[in-house]
C-alpha positions as CSV (number, residue, x, y, z in Angstrom):
1,M,-10.3,-3.7,7.6
2,S,-11.8,-5.8,4.9
3,H,-9.8,-4.9,1.7
4,K,-8.7,-8.2,0.4
5,E,-5.6,-6.6,-1.5
6,N,-2.9,-9.0,-2.6
7,V,0.2,-9.5,-0.6
8,Y,2.9,-11.8,-1.9
9,V,5.0,-13.2,0.7
10,I,8.5,-14.7,-0.2
11,D,10.6,-16.4,2.5
12,D,12.3,-19.7,2.3
13,D,11.2,-20.5,6.0
14,P,7.7,-22.6,5.9
15,T,7.1,-21.2,9.6
16,M,7.4,-17.7,8.5
17,R,5.3,-18.2,5.5
18,D,2.6,-19.6,7.6
19,S,2.9,-16.9,10.4
20,F,2.7,-14.0,7.6
21,D,-0.4,-16.0,6.2
22,F,-2.3,-15.9,9.3
23,L,-1.2,-12.4,10.4
24,L,-1.9,-10.7,7.0
25,G,-4.9,-12.8,6.4
26,S,-6.5,-11.8,9.8
27,A,-5.5,-8.3,8.8
28,G,-7.8,-8.5,5.7
29,F,-5.1,-9.2,3.0
30,K,-5.2,-12.0,0.2
31,V,-1.8,-13.5,1.0
32,T,-0.2,-15.6,-1.7
33,P,3.1,-17.4,-0.2
34,F,6.1,-18.2,-2.4
35,D,9.1,-20.4,-0.9
36,T,11.4,-18.9,-3.5
37,A,12.1,-15.9,-5.4
38,A,12.4,-17.8,-8.5
39,A,9.0,-19.3,-7.9
40,F,7.4,-15.8,-7.3
41,L,9.2,-14.6,-10.7
42,D,8.0,-17.4,-12.7
43,A,4.2,-16.4,-11.6
44,H,5.0,-12.6,-11.7
45,A,3.4,-11.8,-15.0
46,G,0.0,-13.4,-13.9
47,L,-0.1,-12.0,-10.7
48,R,-2.5,-9.0,-10.0
49,F,-1.3,-5.7,-8.3
50,G,-0.2,-6.1,-4.8
51,C,2.7,-5.6,-2.3
52,V,5.7,-7.9,-2.2
53,V,7.1,-8.8,1.1
54,S,10.5,-10.6,0.4
55,D,13.1,-12.0,3.1
56,V,16.8,-11.0,2.0
57,R,18.6,-14.3,2.8
58,M,17.3,-16.8,0.7
59,P,19.0,-19.7,-1.5
60,G,19.1,-19.0,-5.2
61,I,18.0,-15.7,-5.8
62,D,18.2,-13.4,-2.7
63,G,15.8,-10.5,-1.7
64,M,18.3,-8.0,-3.3
65,D,18.5,-9.8,-6.6
66,L,14.7,-10.2,-6.7
67,L,14.9,-6.3,-6.4
68,R,17.3,-6.0,-9.2
69,R,15.0,-8.2,-11.6
70,L,11.6,-6.3,-10.8
71,K,13.6,-3.0,-11.2
72,A,15.0,-4.3,-14.6
73,N,11.5,-5.3,-15.8
74,A,10.0,-2.1,-14.4
75,S,7.5,-3.9,-12.2
76,P,4.7,-1.8,-10.5
77,L,4.8,-3.9,-7.6
78,P,5.7,-2.2,-4.1
79,V,8.3,-4.3,-2.3
80,I,9.2,-4.5,1.3
81,I,12.2,-6.0,2.3
82,M,12.6,-7.9,5.4
83,T,15.9,-9.3,7.2
84,G,17.1,-10.7,10.5
85,H,20.4,-9.5,9.6
86,G,20.1,-5.9,8.6
87,D,22.4,-3.1,8.5
88,I,22.5,0.6,7.0
89,P,24.4,-0.2,3.8
90,L,21.9,-2.9,3.1
91,A,18.8,-0.8,3.8
92,V,20.3,1.9,1.7
93,E,20.9,-0.5,-1.2
94,A,17.6,-1.9,-0.9
95,I,15.7,1.4,-1.1
96,K,18.2,2.5,-4.1
97,L,17.1,-0.9,-5.8
98,G,13.5,0.2,-5.6
99,A,12.2,-1.1,-2.4
100,R,9.2,0.7,-0.7
101,D,10.4,0.0,2.8
102,F,12.9,-2.1,4.8
103,I,12.3,-3.7,8.1
104,E,14.2,-5.9,10.4
105,K,12.9,-9.0,12.1
106,P,11.7,-9.3,14.7
107,F,9.0,-6.5,14.0
108,E,5.8,-5.5,15.5
109,D,3.0,-6.7,13.4
110,E,1.2,-3.5,13.2
111,R,4.2,-1.7,12.0
112,L,4.4,-4.4,8.9
113,I,0.7,-4.0,8.2
114,G,1.2,-0.1,8.2
115,M,4.0,-0.4,5.5
116,I,2.0,-2.8,3.3
117,E,-1.0,-0.4,3.6
118,A,1.1,2.6,2.8
119,A,2.8,1.0,0.1
120,L,-0.4,-0.3,-1.4
121,Q,-2.0,3.2,-1.3
122,Q,0.8,4.9,-2.9
123,S,1.5,2.7,-5.8
124,P,-1.9,2.5,-7.7
125,D,-1.0,5.9,-9.3
126,H,2.3,4.7,-10.6
127,A,0.3,1.5,-11.7
128,K,-2.3,3.5,-13.5
129,S,0.6,5.9,-15.0
130,N,2.2,2.7,-16.7
131,A,-1.1,1.5,-17.9
132,V,-1.9,4.9,-19.5
133,S,1.6,5.1,-21.0
134,A,1.0,1.4,-22.4
135,E,-2.3,2.4,-23.8
136,I,-1.1,5.4,-25.5
137,A,2.0,3.4,-27.0
138,S,-0.5,0.8,-28.3
139,R,-2.5,3.4,-30.0
140,I,0.5,5.1,-31.5
141,A,1.5,1.7,-32.9
142,S,-1.8,1.1,-34.4
143,L,-1.5,4.2,-36.7
144,S,-1.1,3.7,-40.3
145,Q,2.2,5.4,-41.9
146,R,0.3,8.2,-43.1
147,E,-1.5,8.8,-39.8
148,R,1.8,8.7,-38.1
149,Q,3.1,11.3,-40.5
150,V,0.2,13.6,-39.6
151,M,0.7,13.0,-35.9
152,D,4.5,13.7,-36.0
153,G,3.6,16.9,-38.0
154,L,1.0,18.0,-35.3
155,V,3.4,17.2,-32.5
156,A,6.2,19.4,-34.2
157,G,3.6,22.2,-34.0
158,L,3.1,22.4,-37.8
159,S,-0.4,23.8,-39.1
160,N,-2.6,21.4,-41.2
161,K,-1.7,23.2,-44.2
162,L,2.1,23.0,-43.8
163,I,1.5,19.3,-43.1
164,A,-0.7,18.7,-46.1
165,R,1.8,20.4,-48.1
166,E,4.8,18.6,-47.0
167,H,2.9,15.2,-47.6
168,N,1.1,16.2,-50.8
169,I,-2.5,15.6,-49.6
170,S,-5.5,17.8,-49.0
171,P,-5.6,19.8,-45.6
172,R,-9.2,18.2,-45.3
173,T,-7.5,14.9,-45.1
174,I,-5.3,16.0,-42.4
175,E,-8.2,17.6,-40.6
176,V,-9.9,14.2,-40.9
C-alpha cells in the first residue's frame, strides 16, 4: 500500500517513536513524530490532514488533555489513543472526548495499521464538511449590509416583492 497519508505520533519514549516511524513508514504512511503533546499542539495549525496516534501517559499535557484541547478547537484530525495501562473507564472517557479508537500496548502491528487506515477513510468527509461550512461562513461574511438583508428575507421565505417593499428598493434589485 503506497498512500503516503500523514500520521502524527506523539510519545515521550524515543524508542517507541522510532519503532512507530519504522512500522508506519514501512506501511506507506508519512510519519511525523512528536516527543510531547505540547510540541504537537504548537505545530497543529500548520499540519495537513492526518491521523494522530498518541500515548496517554506523558509528562506535561497527557493524551487525555490533548483530546480535550483538540475537541475544544474542533480539530478534524482523527485520534487513536494508546496506553500500556488501559482500563474500561479510561477507554470510555477517551471515546467520549472524541478519540476514534483506543488500543492497549503491546498490540499487533496490523491491528494498529488497520485502525489508522479506518480513521483516515472515515474522516475526510468530516474535514470536507468543515471546509464547506467555513467557505459558506466566509461568503456570508463578505456580503454587504443590503445583500445580507436580502439573503435574510429569502431565507425567511419572503417573496422578492415583499423583501423589496420592506427595504424600500425595487424587486429587480432583489432579483439581481
